[in-house]
C-alpha positions as CSV (number, residue, x, y, z in Angstrom):
1,M,-30.6,-7.1,1.2
2,I,-27.7,-6.8,-1.1
3,A,-24.8,-8.3,0.8
4,P,-23.1,-5.5,3.0
5,K,-19.7,-6.1,2.0
6,F,-20.6,-6.1,-1.4
7,L,-22.4,-3.0,-1.2
8,L,-19.4,-1.0,0.7
9,A,-16.9,-2.2,-1.8
10,L,-18.8,-1.0,-4.9
11,A,-19.5,2.2,-3.2
12,L,-15.8,3.0,-2.2
13,S,-14.7,1.6,-5.8
14,F,-16.9,4.6,-7.0
15,I,-15.6,7.1,-4.6
16,A,-11.9,6.2,-5.3
17,A,-12.6,6.4,-9.0
18,N,-14.1,9.5,-8.9
19,A,-12.1,12.5,-7.7
20,T,-15.2,14.7,-8.5
21,A,-17.4,12.7,-6.2
22,H,-19.2,15.9,-5.0
23,A,-20.3,17.2,-8.1
24,A,-23.9,17.8,-9.0
25,I,-25.9,14.8,-9.6
26,D,-29.5,13.9,-10.5
27,S,-31.6,15.0,-7.6
28,S,-34.0,11.9,-8.2
29,A,-31.5,9.1,-7.9
30,P,-31.4,7.0,-5.0
31,R,-28.4,7.7,-2.6
32,F,-25.9,5.8,-0.9
33,V,-25.5,7.4,2.3
34,R,-23.3,7.1,5.6
35,I,-25.3,8.3,8.5
36,A,-23.7,8.7,12.0
37,A,-25.0,6.2,14.4
38,K,-22.8,5.4,17.3
39,N,-25.1,2.5,19.1
40,Q,-27.6,0.0,18.7
41,A,-30.4,2.7,19.9
42,E,-29.5,5.1,17.3
43,R,-29.5,2.3,14.6
44,S,-33.2,1.2,15.8
45,A,-34.4,4.7,15.5
46,L,-33.3,5.0,12.1
47,A,-34.7,1.7,11.2
48,D,-38.1,3.0,12.6
49,L,-37.7,5.8,10.0
50,G,-38.2,3.4,7.5
51,I,-34.7,3.2,5.9
52,S,-32.8,0.1,5.0
53,I,-29.4,-0.5,6.6
54,E,-27.2,-2.4,4.7
55,V,-24.0,-2.0,6.4
56,V,-23.1,-1.4,10.1
57,R,-19.8,0.2,11.3
58,S,-18.9,1.0,14.8
59,D,-20.0,4.7,14.3
60,S,-22.2,4.7,11.4
61,V,-24.4,2.9,9.1
62,W,-24.5,2.8,5.3
63,S,-27.9,2.6,3.6
64,I,-29.4,2.8,0.3
65,S,-32.3,5.5,0.3
66,A,-34.6,7.8,-1.7
67,P,-33.7,11.4,-1.4
68,A,-37.0,12.0,0.5
69,M,-35.9,9.5,2.7
70,V,-32.3,11.1,3.0
71,E,-34.1,14.4,4.1
72,A,-36.3,12.7,6.6
73,V,-33.3,11.4,8.3
74,K,-31.7,14.7,8.5
75,S,-35.0,16.4,9.6
76,A,-34.9,13.5,12.6
77,G,-31.7,15.1,13.7
78,F,-29.1,12.5,12.2
79,T,-26.2,13.6,10.5
80,I,-25.4,12.3,6.9
81,L,-21.5,11.9,6.7
82,E,-21.5,10.8,3.2
83,S,-23.6,10.9,0.1
84,Y,-23.4,9.2,-3.2
85,D,-25.5,8.6,-6.2
86,A,-26.3,4.9,-5.7
87,Q,-26.9,4.0,-9.6
88,E,-23.4,5.4,-10.3
89,A,-21.8,3.6,-7.3
90,F,-23.0,0.2,-8.6
91,S,-22.1,0.8,-12.3
92,G,-18.9,-0.9,-12.0
93,P,-17.4,-4.3,-10.8
94,G,-16.5,-4.8,-7.2
95,S,-15.5,-7.4,-4.7
96,L,-16.1,-8.5,-1.0
97,D,-13.7,-7.4,1.8
98,F,-11.7,-8.4,4.4
99,P,-13.0,-11.0,7.2
100,S,-15.0,-9.1,9.5
101,A,-12.2,-9.2,12.6
102,D,-9.7,-7.6,10.1
103,Q,-11.7,-4.7,8.9
104,R,-8.8,-2.4,10.2
105,Y,-7.1,-3.6,6.9
106,H,-7.7,-1.3,3.7
107,N,-8.8,-2.8,0.6
108,Y,-7.9,-1.2,-2.8
109,A,-11.0,1.2,-2.6
110,E,-10.4,2.2,0.8
111,M,-6.8,2.6,0.5
112,T,-7.4,5.2,-2.7
113,S,-10.1,6.9,-0.6
114,A,-7.3,7.2,2.4
115,L,-4.8,8.7,0.2
116,R,-7.4,11.1,-1.4
117,T,-8.4,12.1,2.1
118,L,-4.6,12.9,2.8
119,Q,-4.2,14.8,-0.1
120,S,-7.2,17.1,0.2
121,K,-6.2,17.8,3.8
122,H,-2.5,18.6,2.7
123,A,-2.8,19.8,-0.6
124,D,0.0,22.2,-0.2
125,I,2.5,19.4,0.2
126,T,1.2,16.3,-1.5
127,R,0.4,15.0,-4.9
128,I,-1.4,11.6,-5.7
129,V,-0.5,10.1,-9.3
130,S,-1.1,6.8,-11.1
131,I,2.4,5.3,-12.1
132,G,0.5,2.8,-14.4
133,K,-2.5,0.4,-14.5
134,S,-2.6,-3.3,-13.4
135,I,-3.4,-6.1,-15.6
136,E,-7.3,-5.5,-14.7
137,Q,-6.8,-1.8,-15.3
138,R,-6.7,-0.5,-11.7
139,D,-4.4,2.4,-11.2
140,I,-1.5,1.9,-9.1
141,W,-1.4,4.9,-6.8
142,A,1.7,6.8,-5.6
143,M,1.5,9.8,-3.0
144,Q,4.5,12.3,-3.3
145,I,5.1,14.4,-0.2
146,N,7.2,17.5,-1.0
147,S,7.1,21.2,0.2
148,N,8.3,22.2,-3.3
149,P,5.2,23.2,-5.2
150,D,7.1,23.0,-8.4
151,A,8.1,19.2,-7.5
152,L,4.3,18.5,-6.9
153,R,3.2,19.9,-10.3
154,D,6.3,18.0,-12.3
155,S,6.1,14.7,-9.9
156,V,9.7,15.2,-10.3
157,S,12.3,16.8,-7.7
158,G,16.1,17.9,-7.2
159,K,15.6,16.7,-3.5
160,P,16.8,13.5,-2.7
161,G,14.1,10.9,-2.8
162,A,13.0,7.7,-0.8
163,V,10.0,5.5,-1.8
164,F,8.2,3.1,0.3
165,M,6.1,0.2,-1.3
166,G,3.5,-2.5,-0.1
167,A,1.8,-5.4,-1.7
168,H,3.9,-6.9,-4.2
169,H,2.4,-10.0,-2.8
170,A,-1.4,-10.1,-2.7
171,R,-1.7,-12.0,0.6
172,E,0.6,-9.6,2.7
173,H,-2.0,-7.3,3.4
174,L,-0.1,-5.6,6.4
175,T,2.5,-4.3,3.9
176,V,-0.4,-2.0,2.7
177,E,-0.9,-0.4,5.7
178,L,2.6,0.6,6.8
179,P,3.3,2.8,4.1
180,L,-0.2,4.3,4.3
181,M,0.5,4.9,8.1
182,L,3.8,6.5,7.3
183,A,2.2,9.2,5.2
184,Q,-0.6,9.7,7.9
185,H,2.3,10.0,10.4
186,L,4.5,12.5,8.4
187,L,1.5,14.7,7.5
188,A,-0.2,14.6,10.8
189,N,3.0,15.5,12.6
190,R,4.4,17.9,9.8
191,E,4.9,20.9,12.3
192,L,7.2,18.9,14.7
193,P,10.9,20.2,13.9
194,E,12.2,16.6,13.0
195,V,9.6,15.9,10.7
196,A,9.3,19.4,9.2
197,R,13.0,19.0,8.5
198,L,12.6,15.8,6.3
199,L,9.5,17.5,4.4
200,D,11.2,20.3,3.6
201,T,14.4,18.5,2.3
202,R,13.4,15.3,1.2
203,D,11.3,13.9,-1.7
204,I,9.0,11.1,-0.3
205,W,6.9,8.7,-2.2
206,I,4.4,6.0,-0.8
207,I,3.3,3.4,-2.9
208,P,0.9,1.1,-0.6
209,M,-0.3,-1.2,-3.1
210,V,1.7,-2.3,-6.0
211,N,-0.4,-5.4,-6.9
212,P,-4.0,-4.4,-6.4
213,D,-5.5,-7.0,-8.4
214,G,-4.0,-9.8,-6.6
215,A,-4.8,-7.9,-3.2
216,E,-8.5,-7.6,-4.2
217,F,-8.7,-11.2,-5.2
218,D,-7.4,-12.5,-2.1
219,V,-10.1,-11.2,-0.2
220,S,-12.9,-11.6,-3.0
221,T,-14.6,-14.3,-1.4
222,G,-14.6,-12.9,2.1
223,K,-12.2,-15.4,3.0
224,Y,-8.4,-15.3,2.5
225,Q,-7.1,-17.4,-0.2
226,L,-3.4,-17.3,0.3
227,W,-3.0,-15.5,-3.3
228,R,0.3,-14.3,-3.9
229,K,0.8,-13.3,-7.6
230,N,-0.8,-10.6,-9.7
231,R,-3.9,-11.6,-12.1
232,R,-2.5,-12.5,-15.6
233,K,-4.1,-15.2,-17.2
234,N,-1.3,-17.6,-18.3
235,A,-1.1,-19.7,-21.5
236,N,-2.0,-23.1,-19.6
237,D,-5.1,-21.2,-18.0
238,S,-3.5,-20.6,-14.8
239,F,-3.2,-17.2,-13.1
240,G,-0.8,-14.9,-12.1
241,V,3.0,-14.0,-12.1
242,D,5.0,-13.3,-9.0
243,L,5.9,-9.6,-9.4
244,N,8.8,-9.9,-7.1
245,R,10.4,-12.5,-9.4
246,N,9.8,-10.1,-12.8
247,Y,12.4,-7.4,-12.5
248,G,15.0,-7.2,-14.8
249,Y,18.2,-7.4,-12.9
250,R,19.6,-11.1,-13.3
251,W,16.1,-12.2,-13.9
252,G,15.6,-15.9,-14.3
253,T,18.8,-17.0,-12.9
254,G,17.9,-18.7,-9.9
255,G,15.2,-18.8,-7.1
256,S,12.2,-18.4,-9.5
257,S,10.1,-20.6,-11.6
258,K,9.4,-20.9,-15.6
259,L,6.3,-23.2,-14.6
260,P,3.0,-20.6,-14.9
261,Q,1.3,-22.5,-12.0
262,S,4.2,-21.7,-9.3
263,D,3.8,-19.2,-6.9
264,T,7.3,-18.0,-7.9
265,Y,6.6,-17.8,-11.7
266,R,8.8,-15.4,-13.3
267,G,6.6,-14.4,-16.4
268,E,7.6,-14.8,-20.1
269,A,10.3,-12.0,-19.9
270,A,11.5,-9.3,-17.4
271,F,9.0,-6.7,-16.9
272,S,6.3,-8.6,-18.7
273,E,3.9,-7.6,-16.2
274,P,2.4,-4.2,-16.0
275,E,2.9,-3.5,-12.4
276,S,6.6,-4.4,-12.4
277,M,6.8,-2.2,-15.5
278,A,5.0,0.5,-13.5
279,V,7.5,0.4,-11.0
280,K,10.7,0.8,-13.3
281,N,9.0,3.5,-15.2
282,F,8.3,5.4,-12.0
283,V,12.0,4.9,-10.9
284,E,13.8,5.6,-14.0
285,A,12.2,8.7,-14.4
286,R,13.4,9.9,-10.8
287,P,17.2,9.6,-10.5
288,N,16.9,11.4,-7.1
289,L,15.7,8.4,-5.5
290,K,18.4,7.0,-3.3
291,T,16.6,5.0,-0.6
292,M,13.8,2.3,-1.2
293,L,12.1,0.1,1.2
294,T,9.4,-2.5,0.1
295,F,7.7,-4.1,2.9
296,H,6.8,-7.7,2.5
297,S,5.5,-10.4,5.2
298,F,6.6,-12.3,7.3
299,S,9.5,-13.4,9.2
300,E,11.1,-10.1,11.1
301,L,13.8,-9.8,8.9
302,I,15.7,-7.0,7.1
303,L,17.0,-7.9,3.8
304,Y,19.7,-6.2,1.5
305,P,21.0,-7.4,-1.8
306,W,22.1,-9.5,-3.2
307,G,19.6,-12.1,-3.5
308,H,20.6,-13.7,-6.8
309,T,24.0,-14.7,-5.7
310,N,25.9,-15.8,-2.6
311,E,28.4,-13.3,-3.3
312,E,28.6,-10.0,-1.2
313,I,28.2,-6.8,-2.9
314,G,31.4,-6.0,-4.8
315,N,31.6,-2.3,-3.9
316,A,33.2,-2.3,-0.4
317,R,31.8,1.1,0.4
318,D,28.5,0.2,-0.5
319,L,28.6,-3.1,1.2
320,A,29.6,-1.2,4.4
321,A,27.1,1.2,4.2
322,F,24.2,-1.7,3.5
323,K,25.3,-3.4,6.7
324,Q,25.7,-0.5,8.9
325,M,22.0,0.8,7.8
326,A,20.8,-2.7,8.3
327,N,22.1,-3.3,11.6
328,T,21.1,0.3,12.8
329,M,17.3,-0.5,11.8
330,A,17.6,-4.0,13.3
331,G,18.5,-2.4,16.8
332,W,15.4,-0.4,16.5
333,N,12.7,-3.0,15.1
334,K,14.6,-6.1,16.5
335,Y,14.6,-8.0,13.3
336,R,17.3,-10.0,11.9
337,A,19.5,-8.4,9.4
338,K,21.2,-10.3,6.6
339,Q,21.8,-10.4,2.9
340,S,18.8,-11.7,1.1
341,S,20.5,-14.6,-0.3
342,G,21.1,-15.8,3.5
343,L,17.6,-17.1,3.3
344,Y,17.4,-18.5,-0.3
345,I,18.5,-17.4,-3.7
346,T,15.9,-15.2,-5.5
347,S,16.3,-13.5,-8.9
348,G,14.4,-10.7,-10.5
349,D,13.5,-9.0,-7.1
350,T,12.7,-5.4,-6.7
351,T,15.8,-4.7,-4.4
352,D,18.3,-6.5,-6.5
353,W,17.1,-4.5,-9.4
354,A,17.0,-1.1,-7.7
355,Y,20.6,-1.3,-6.4
356,G,21.8,-3.3,-9.5
357,E,20.5,-1.2,-12.3
358,H,20.3,2.1,-10.4
359,G,22.6,2.2,-7.3
360,I,19.7,2.9,-4.9
361,F,20.1,1.6,-1.4
362,A,17.1,-0.7,-1.4
363,F,15.9,-2.9,1.4
364,T,13.1,-5.4,2.1
365,F,11.5,-5.7,5.6
366,E,9.6,-8.9,6.3
367,L,7.2,-7.8,8.7
368,S,6.0,-9.5,11.9
369,P,5.0,-12.1,13.1
370,S,8.5,-13.9,13.3
371,G,9.0,-16.9,11.2
372,G,7.9,-19.2,14.0
373,A,4.1,-18.7,12.7
374,G,2.3,-20.7,10.6
375,A,1.4,-19.5,7.1
376,S,-2.1,-18.6,7.7
377,K,-1.1,-16.6,10.7
378,G,2.0,-15.2,9.3
379,F,0.2,-13.5,6.6
380,Y,-3.0,-12.5,8.3
381,P,-1.5,-11.7,11.6
382,G,-5.0,-10.0,12.6
383,A,-5.8,-6.4,13.1
384,A,-4.1,-6.3,16.3
385,A,-0.6,-6.4,14.7
386,V,-0.9,-3.2,12.6
387,D,-0.1,-0.8,15.3
388,K,2.7,-3.0,16.5
389,A,4.4,-3.4,13.3
390,F,4.0,0.4,12.3
391,A,5.7,1.3,15.7
392,D,8.3,-1.3,15.4
393,N,9.3,0.3,11.9
394,L,8.6,3.9,12.1
395,K,12.1,5.0,13.3
396,P,13.7,2.7,10.5
397,S,11.7,4.6,7.9
398,L,12.5,7.9,9.1
399,Y,16.2,7.0,9.0
400,L,15.9,5.9,5.3
401,I,14.3,9.2,4.4
402,D,16.8,11.1,6.4
403,L,19.9,8.9,4.6
404,A,18.5,9.7,1.2
405,D,20.7,12.6,0.8
406,D,23.9,10.4,1.4
407,P,23.8,6.7,2.6
408,Y,27.2,6.5,3.2
409,R,26.5,9.1,6.3
410,A,25.3,5.7,7.9
411,A,28.7,5.3,9.8
412,D,28.6,8.2,11.3
413,Y,24.9,8.6,11.6
414,V,23.4,11.1,14.6
415,P,19.8,9.8,15.5
416,L,16.9,11.8,14.7
417,H,15.6,14.0,17.7
């Protein structure tokens, strides 16, 4: 039997890469199918029919079966939930997946599929675009949520904009889940007055996985590897550039490394990496973006510029707004709010660049657990951490969307109802 996780990842990669997955196909080709089966008895009944069960999920199984066997399964009363040409599904490279206890998390293909599912259900107010490709040629997906069809057509809007990003760092898989869940929350609750108001008046962007190559590599053996960087092959045969040290504002001025083997290697030049360049091009094409939240893990912190210097932001009005916004959000998620350099100096990071170059009120959230956790537990807090992290950070996220029209309103902010 082919390794189950390998099978599923390959199939999902095919699903994600082909928007026309349900188009006409060769009727004689073997099928890769997901069949509804909610318990051991139903799985046994399927096995008795003669199919090979490759992957078991709580509510279904995956199988590679000849078309005749698929018809036999349907004739026996089972429901085919998904069906794909197995030969096409296995035509490209794939990876393994998260350890079994952490299947709640989304790998690249699953994240892509989740975005496509959301878009198909809410096609009137969403669009998915690729903002660029990674070193290994994976698309860096972004979802736009906007009630204006012209904005969706052009991917540019006159409405005030907010952007949420995850997974600059590969091992921080929790950071993929929060922007994805934010999109799900907004769309599932689009009829609620407080959500509808945001959807009608804001341009919202969700980029769950800035570093898809690194994120995939981190789970490529089925065991976590504590990988941080992207997957560029460096001149000394080491791999990776720290994307959150590769942005152009005050690049290379401290808190990053010139050594390729370092976890904080800043790259050969600012924006040397296609992933950071994709974010740069995305932001610079959208001057309406006024607030930004980039998720990282871990330590339960809210960080605002500057990171490259111990000096405070020189614009007193901006500094007051940053502090007010950070403290308000900390009141909700119970994180500690502080200037980024209060932890340590970092240069070339996303938030310094977004504010320094574009005036965007940009924040970094270091998600749970708290800083007392060890590296393994901190970067890989388990499936149970996902819902709590999202609940803790929903109000701050909605707040940043709301304040995109005027961050200076923070001083007199009236909470959402």
